[in-house]
N, C-alpha and C positions, 0 to 999 in steps of 0.2 A: 468557682474553684478557689480554695484557700491556698496560701503560700505553703509549699512543701519543700522538703529537702530529701535528697537521696545520694548515695555514694555511687559515683561513676567509676570508670576504669581507673586502676591504680589508687583507689581510695579517695579520689578528688570529689569534693562535695559539690553537688549540682543543686540549683535552686529553681523550682517550678513556681511561678508567680501567678496570681489571679489575673485573668484576661479582662480588661476593661476597655470598651471602645473609646479610642482617642485618636486624634490626628494632629500632626505638626501644623503650626500656623501657616507655614509656607504652602500647604495644600489647599487652603481655603479657596483661592482663585481657581485652582485646577478643578476642584470638586464642583465649583459653581457652574462649570461648563458641561457637566453631566446632563444628559437629556436626549430627547428625540429630535433630530433635525427637522426643520420645516420642509414641506413638500415643494419641490422645484421641478419645473419642466426639464426633461433630460437634454443635456447639451454635451456632445462628445468632447473629450479632452484632446489636447493637441497631439499627444502621443498616439491616440487611437486613430486620428485622421492621418498622421504621418505613416503609420503602419499600413493602412489601406492604400495609401499612395505608393509605398514601396512595393506592395504586392502586384501592382500593375505591371511591373517589369522584372522584379527580383524575388528571391526567397527572403523571408523575414524572420528574425528571432526577436521576440518581444519579452523583455524582462520588466516586470512591474509587480508591486506588492499584491498580496491576496486581496481580492475584492476591488481592485482598481478598475476592472472592466476589460480584462483581456478577452473574455469570451465574446464580448460585443464585437470585437474585431473579427473573430472567426465567424460570427453570425452574419455580419455584413458582407464579408468576402464570400461565404457560402451562397448567400442570396444573389450576389453578383454573378457567380458561375451558374446558378440555377436559372436565372433569367435568360441566360444565353444558351440554355439547353445542356449545360455541363453537369458533371457528377462530382460529388465531394465525399471524402472519407475523413471522419473525425475520430482519432484514436486516443484513448486514455489508458492509464496503467491499471485501473481497477474496474471490476465488473459493476460495483456500486456507482462509481462515477459515470460509467457508460450508460447505465440505466437512468441516472438522473438527467444526463444530457439528452437521452432519447425522449424522455417525457417533455423536457424543456423545448427541444427542437420540434417535436410533434405539435406542441401548442403554437409555436411561431410559424412553422411552414406548412402545417396540416399533416395529419397522421399518414395520409396517402403518399406523402413525399419523403418520409423518413423510415429507414430500416435499422435493425440492430443485429449485431453479430458478436456474441460474447462466449460462445460455447454453450452456456446454459440456455441462451435464447438465440433463435434465428428467425427473424420476422422481417418480411418485406425486403429481402436481401438485394433485390434489383432496383430499389428506390434510388432517386437521384441524390439523396443524402443518406450515407450509412454511418452509424455510430458503432464503435466496437472497441475491443481491447487491442493493444499493440501486437500481441502474439498472433491474433487472427490476421491482422494486416501483414505481418511478416510472412505468415504461411501463404497468404494470397500472392505475395511477391515470389516465393519459392515456386508456386504453381505456374505463375505467369512466365517465369524464366524457363521452367521445364517445357512448357508448351510452346515456347518461342513467341509468346504474345506480350503485349504491353498491358500493364495494370489498367483495368476498366474504370478509371477515374481521372478527373481533370484537376484535382486540387486535394492536398492532404494537409490536415492539421494534426500535429503531435502535441497534445496537452501534457503538462507536467514534464517538460523536456529535460529537467535536471535528473530524471530517472536514467539518463544516459550514464550517470556515474554510480548507479545502484549496483552493489557487488553481485547480487543474485540475478537481476533482470536487465541490467544496463546493456548487455550484449544484444538484446532484442532491438533496442532503440538504435544502436549503432548499425546493426544489419539493415534496418529499414532505411537509414540515411544513405548507406552505401549502395543498396540495390535499387532504390527508387529512381525511375527514369528521370533524366534531367528535364524532360519536357513538362513534368508535373510540378507546378509551384508548391513550395513547402512553407508552411507557417508553423513556427515553434513557439510555444507559450510556457513561461516559467516565472516563478516568483523568486527563485533562489539559484542564481548562477553567477559565480565570481568571475569566470573567464569566458564570458559570452562572446567577446570579440575573437578569441582564439577559435571557438567552435565555428563561428561564422566564417572565419578565414579558411578553416579546414573544409567546410561545406563548399565554399567558393572554389576551392582547389579541385574537388572531386566531382562537382556537378557542372553543368554547362551554363550556369547562371550565377551571378553574384548573390551573396547572402548579406543582408544589412541588419544591423542591430538597432532596435528602437528601445530606449530605456526610459523608465519612469520610476523615480525614487520616492516620490511623495505618496504617502499612504492616504487612501480616501477617508479613513478614520484615524486621526492622530493617535499615537501610542505613548502612554506615560508609564515609566517603570516605578514601582512602589516597593517598599520594604515593610514587612510585617514584624514588628518587635514582639518578643514573647509576652510583653505586658499588654498587648492589644493596641499599641500605638502605631499608627501608620506614618511612615516617612517617605520622602522621595528617595529612590535608590541612588540616583545620580544628582549631582549638583546642577540645579536649573541654569545657573550662570555659566558653568563650564561642564557640559554634559559628559565629558570624558573622565571626570573625576567623581569618586564616590562621595555621597552626601556626608557631611561631617559627623552626624549622629550615628550613621551606619558604620562609618570608619571607626568610631569609638567602640561600637559594639564588636566589630571584628577584632580590634586590638585588645579587648578586655581579657583579663586573665581568667575570670570565672563568670562569663555572661549567663543570665538566666536562660532556661530552656523551656520548651513547650511540653515536653513529655519525657519520661524516663527512657533510657537506652532501649532500642528495639521495640518501642511502643509508638503508636500513631498519636498525633496531637489531637486535642479535643475539637473536632471539626465543627460541632454545633456552636461552640464559642467563637470560632473563627468566622463562621457564617453570620453570627450575630454582629460582628464588627463590620463585615462587608455589607450587610443589610442596612446598617445605620447610615453608611456613607454612599448608599445606592450603587454599590459595585457588583450587584448580582444581575443576571446569572453568571456563574463562574465555571470554568473547567479546571479541575485540579489534576496536574500530571504527577502520577506516583510511580514508584519503581517497578511494581509487579502487579499481576492480576490479584494475588492474595491481598495485597494492600488495598486495592480498589474495592474489593468485596468487604474487607474488614472496616474500611472507612465508613461504610453505611451504618455500622453499629456505633460509630463515634458521632453520629448525627441524631441520636435518639431524642435530644432536646430541641430539635428543629421542627417540632410539630407545626403543621399549618393551622394558623389561628383563624384565618378568614374563611368562614363557612362557604361563601359564594365561590371563592377561588378553589377551595377543595372540591366542591361539587362540579365545577367546570373541568378541573383536572381529571377527576375520576370519570367524567362523561367522555372526555377525549381518549383516555386510556381504553375504555370499553369499546369506543368506536374503532380505534386503530387496531386493537387485537381481535376484533370480531371475526376476522378470517384466519386467525391463528389460534386454534384451540389449545395448543401446548403453552401459549403465553398466559392463558387465564390463570393457571396455577403456578406461575413462575415464583420461585422462592424469594425474589426481591420485589415482587409486585407491591407488597405492603409498604416498603420503604418509599416506593414511587408515589403511592396514593396518599400516604400520611405525612411524609417528610419532604417530598418534592426533590428527592435525590436518587441517583442511579449510578451503577458501575458499568463502564463501557470498555471492553477489552476483547482480545481474540478468543478467550475462553467462553464468551457468550455466543449464543446462537445469532446468526445474521438478522433474523426477524426481531429479536430483542434489542439489538443495537439500533435497528431501524426505528423502533418505538421511541427509544431515548433521543435519537437524532431529531425526530419529528417534534417531540414535545419540547426539546430545548430550543429548536428553531422557532417554535411558536411562542417562546417566552414563558412557558408554563412550569419550568423547573428552576430550582435555586442553584443546583450544582450537579455536575457529572464528574465522577472520579474515573480517570482514564489513564491508560499507558500511553507512551509517546507515539505509538503507531497510529493513534487517531489523528495525529497532526498531518499525516502525509496525504494531502490531496483531497480530504473529505470536507465538504462544505458544511461545517459544523461550528458555527461561531457563538461567542458569548461576549458579554461586556468585559469580563476579566479572565485572564488565564493565570494560574497560580502554579509556581514551581516549588517542590520540596526537595529536589535533588538536582545536582548539576552534572550527573552522568546518565548514561543510557545503556540499556542492555542490547547488544547487537546479535543476540542468539548464541553467543559463546561466552562473552565476558562483559563486564561493565567498563565503559570507556567514557572519558570526559565528553560532554556535548561539544559539537562543532558549531560554528556560526550558522551554517545552513540549517542544522537541526533546530537550533533555537529560533531562527527566523520562521521556520515552518510552524513551530508551536505558537509563537507570538502572532503569526498570521491569523490565528483563530480569535484574536482579541479585537473587539469593536465590530459591531454588526452594521454593515452599510444600510443606510435608510432607517436604522433603529437607534444608533448611538452617534453622539457628536464626538465622543472620545472613548478610547479603549485603554485597558490597563493590563500590565504584566507585573505580577506581584511575586517577590521572592520571600519564602519563609525559611528561617534558619533551622538547621538540623544537622545530624551527624554526616549526611551525605550531600551537604550544600556548601559549595565553594562560592561565596558571594563575590569575591574578586573576579573569578572566572565569568560568572553571569554578568556582572557589570561590564567586563571587557567585551563579551560577546554581543551585548546589547548595541554597542556602537561599532561592531566589526562588520565589514562587508561579507557577503556569502562566501563560502569556501569554493575553491576551484573544482570543476568537474573533471575527473580523470577517466580515461578509457577503461572499460571493464571487459573488453572483448577477449574471449578465450575459446579454444576449440572444444567441441563436444561431438559425439558421434552423429547426432541428428543434423547438426550444421554441415558436417563433412559429407554425409550421404546426400543431403539436399543440394549442396553445391555441385556434387558430382553428377546430379541429374542433368545439369545443363552446362557444365563447364569441365574442361580438362584441368589436370593439376596445374599446368602452366598458366591457364587463365585464372585459376583460383589464386595463384601467387600474385597476379596483377590486381585482383580484387582486394587481397589483404594489404597490398601496397596503399590502398585507399583508406585504410582504417585510421581512426582517430588515434589509436595507439602509435602507429607509424608517424603520424604528423606530430604528436607530442614528443616522441622520442627525438625527432630531428630538431624540433625547436629547442629542446633541452640541451642539445649539443651546439646551440647558437648558430645552426645553419638555417637562418630565417629565409626560407624559400617556400613558395606554394607548389613547387614541383617535387612532389614526394618521389623518392628514388627507389628505395628498397624496403621490403617488409621487415619488421623487427625479426631478428634471427630466431628468438625463442618461439614466436608465434608460428613461423614457417616450419620450424623443426617439430613443433607439437602437431601441426597438420600432417606432416609426413609420418609421425609416429602413429596417429590414428589411421592414416591411409595404409600403412604397412600391416596393421592388425586386421583391417577390413579385407585386404588382399589374402592374408594368411587364412582367414576364416571363411572365405568364399563369398563375400558380399561385393567384392570389387575384382575386376579382371586385372591381369598383369599390366595392361596398357592404361589403367586408370578409369576405364568405363565400368559402370555398375553391372553386376551379373543380374540374372532374373531375381534372385533372392534380394539383391541390393535394391532393385527397383521397388519391390513392395515394402521392404524394410524402411525405405526413405519416407513412407507414409506415416511411420510411427514417430511423430514429432513429440516425443515424451522424454523423460529424464533417463530412462534405461532402454533405449530402442534396440540395441543389439542383443541384450540379454532376453528381452521379450521375443525378439525375432527368432533367436535360437530356440526358445520354447515352442514356437509355432513350427519351426523346421523339424523339430523332434516329435511333433504331435503330442506335446505334454499338456496342453491346455484343454479344458473341457469344452468342446465345441458345440454342445447341444443343450447344456444346462445353464440358464442365465444367472441363477443365484450363485452357482459354483464359479461361473466366469467372473462375476462381480467380486466374490471373495478372494480369488487368487490374484486378480489384478490389483486389489487393494494392498496386498503384501508387497508388490513392486513399488507402490506409491509411497507407502509409509516410510518416514524417516526417523521418528523419535521413539517409537514403542519398543518395549522388550517383552519377553515372555516370562519374566520373573514374577512369581506370585500369580500367574494366570489362573483364573477360576476353572478348576478341572470339571465342574458340573456341566459346563457347556463345551463339549468337544464333539462336534458332528463327525461321525466316523467317515462319511462320504467325503466331506471337505478335507479331513485330516489325511485320508488316503491320497487324494489328488495333490494336496500340498506337499506331502513327503515325496511323491513321485516327481513333482517339478523340482524340488530342492535337490534330490539325488540326480535327476537327469541333467540339471544345469551345473552341477558341481565341477565337472572337468572344464567346461567353458569359463565359469567364473574364476577358477584357479588360473587358467591361461590369461584371462584379463589382468588378474593381480600380478602375475609374473611380468606382464608388459607395463606395469606401473599404473594401471587404470583402477579407479576406485570401484569397488563392488559393494553395494549395500547388502547387509544381511537381511534375509527374509524372515519375518516373524509371523507366527500363527495368530496371535491375538487380534491384530487389525483385520486379518482375513476372516476370522470367526465373527467379528462384530459386523462387518459389511455383509457377510453371508446371511447372518441373522436378520439384518435390516432388509436385504433383498428378499428374504423368505417370508417377510411380513410380520416379524416380531414387533411388539410395541417399543416405541422410542426409549422409554425409561429402562426397559430390560436391556436394550442394545447398549445404552450408555453404561450400564453396570458391567456388561460383558467386556466392553472396550477399556474400562478403567481410565477413560479420557474425560476431559472437560467437554461440555456439550459443543462448544465452538470448535474445538479440535476435531471432534468426531464429525461434525458437519463439514469441516474443511477436508478431512480424509475422504468423505463420501463424494464431495464435489470434485476433488482431484481424481478420484477413481473414475467418476463419470467422464472427466476430460480424457483420461487414458483410454477408456472404453470407446470414446468417439473415434479415436485414431485406429483402434482395432476394427471398428465398424467401416473404416475407409479401406480395409483390405478385402473388399467384396469380390474382386476378380481372383485373387490368389486363394482366399479362404472364405467362400460364400457363406457356409454354414456358421462359422465363427463370427463373421461380420453381422449376420442377422441376430445371432444370440447376444452379441455385444449391444446391439440396439435395444433388444428386449431388456437386458440388464440395466441399461440407462433408465428406461421407463420405470423399472422396479424401485430404483434407489432415489430418484429425484422426486420426492414428495415432501409434504409438510412434516416436520418443521425444518427440513434441510433447505428447501428453496424459499426465498423471500417472495412475497407478493408485491407487485409493482403497480402503482396507480398514480394517476395524475392529480 
């Protein structure tokens, strides 16, 4: 690329310079350490042995960097319980993680000893070791409390425990910790918790056993931060002698009045040239974190000069691609397959099908790709490592707006840098651009993880399920045990482990939900569930009372599985609109049922709104797409009807299946609808929506 000039905002002249691979002399020693570590016999670290010792008597919260060996602790503890005839439950936040652990544990303990429960999969559920998602474990606790039984396990592992602070799903983690019987030892694993001791103190206060923190700060693969200058020269991001200070040449770049740039405004940089620099200094493979799905897809076109020159490597890569996608016919014609085969690069984001993301993960893990361009969601809990992670922006989209990265988010991303057993050192590289605050990235690199804050909040599913087994007064006592209550009292400097009163807003919100459920006939005046409330509690979904009202009014199609799938999809969908919907696909039967449901639920929905509860609008387009899929239409046609990205459509179908499972649980109250829901699940869970899992 020749030097170019263009006018930026307000007429300021910007200079795009030719990228030439160079490295500051101070990096010579660092780069000399790149390579594959020698094979050594496994020897547990002291923190691993300490955690196992703690679990003999107490709960344990382990915080250690990604790849440090936290899972080994769980494996050894699970084996200890198994040898004594005990049962263990391993809970993770993601179905993909649960499937990965299921394969791993089956290999270690034997497939006959391991089961899996993720909603999509239910296999060997009575095995002595069960792997599953946290929602399934929480639902089992609901059932145990309702039946007056104790959970049928002797040990629980909560992986990715920092999800306690997740705005959307943290409530599930907190509920598990509150409801789990004190007799069951608890092991929590996380790489990124700033207030681990506070969480341990809270757990010790609400359970019958202490919780001790075991910390390990040393990364198994050391991390070195780099800066990519627009000329192609690499510098340390931080001063090696004083790592809390920015390296002098980087500081000069930041302070420059008119620094060179990699690309014009709103254009992606020349990734092929950047890969050329990384290749020269043996920094590949790399994960590039970009702002959006569109950027990840567009980045592939900026790699066209990254053609694979080694014919043997290209042949091996293409052979592996063919092997991996052999069971996925939709993958063979994927629009980005060419980039994978000829450029060794791929785009990984939530708009992609789960099976395509699995292909990329497997190829990168095997060291066959140069780069994967990903959104930051790939960082959360997926075992997806590379030698180098690259940042082009210092903010992150949270679903509503772009906000500056937190220390925890950056730590999760840098946790992908450096492959244990494959790298002696990993790298985190910052590339300047319009959305990059280098000072923030430098500060976060040396900052501790952010504190986890309670995300517990009331919803109708929680209230109904607690009322299955508790009176309102007993629920107030349960809420007294919440992490929210504990943090509130600590913030008031009342440092005591004797939590006294539930936060007023949490209790008032419970009463608000309770009053509405009484008014609408799901709860009796004394706080006990009515007959309707008993079966409605089985609907552990986002909109349980609205769906329950639909069944009470006999609005749902109880005998047509394709129709059932379609209308349930309308309750699941959050993002779609009906603007510009294709009028050529409007099944009259579905439209008639959809309008009947919408009209029939309108008074109830308006009543919910008057009481201050959110009611999502029902849209026809997602219903039509899932109906067409359930009816047997080809995937490509259904994608066109939905006007969604393939990954979004797959997620809509998977979430619809989750909701249908809860309808299937209404077999006593609505036997025909329950059977139809089961048939609908079978209709919609097929390739390419479902991933294939193999060891």
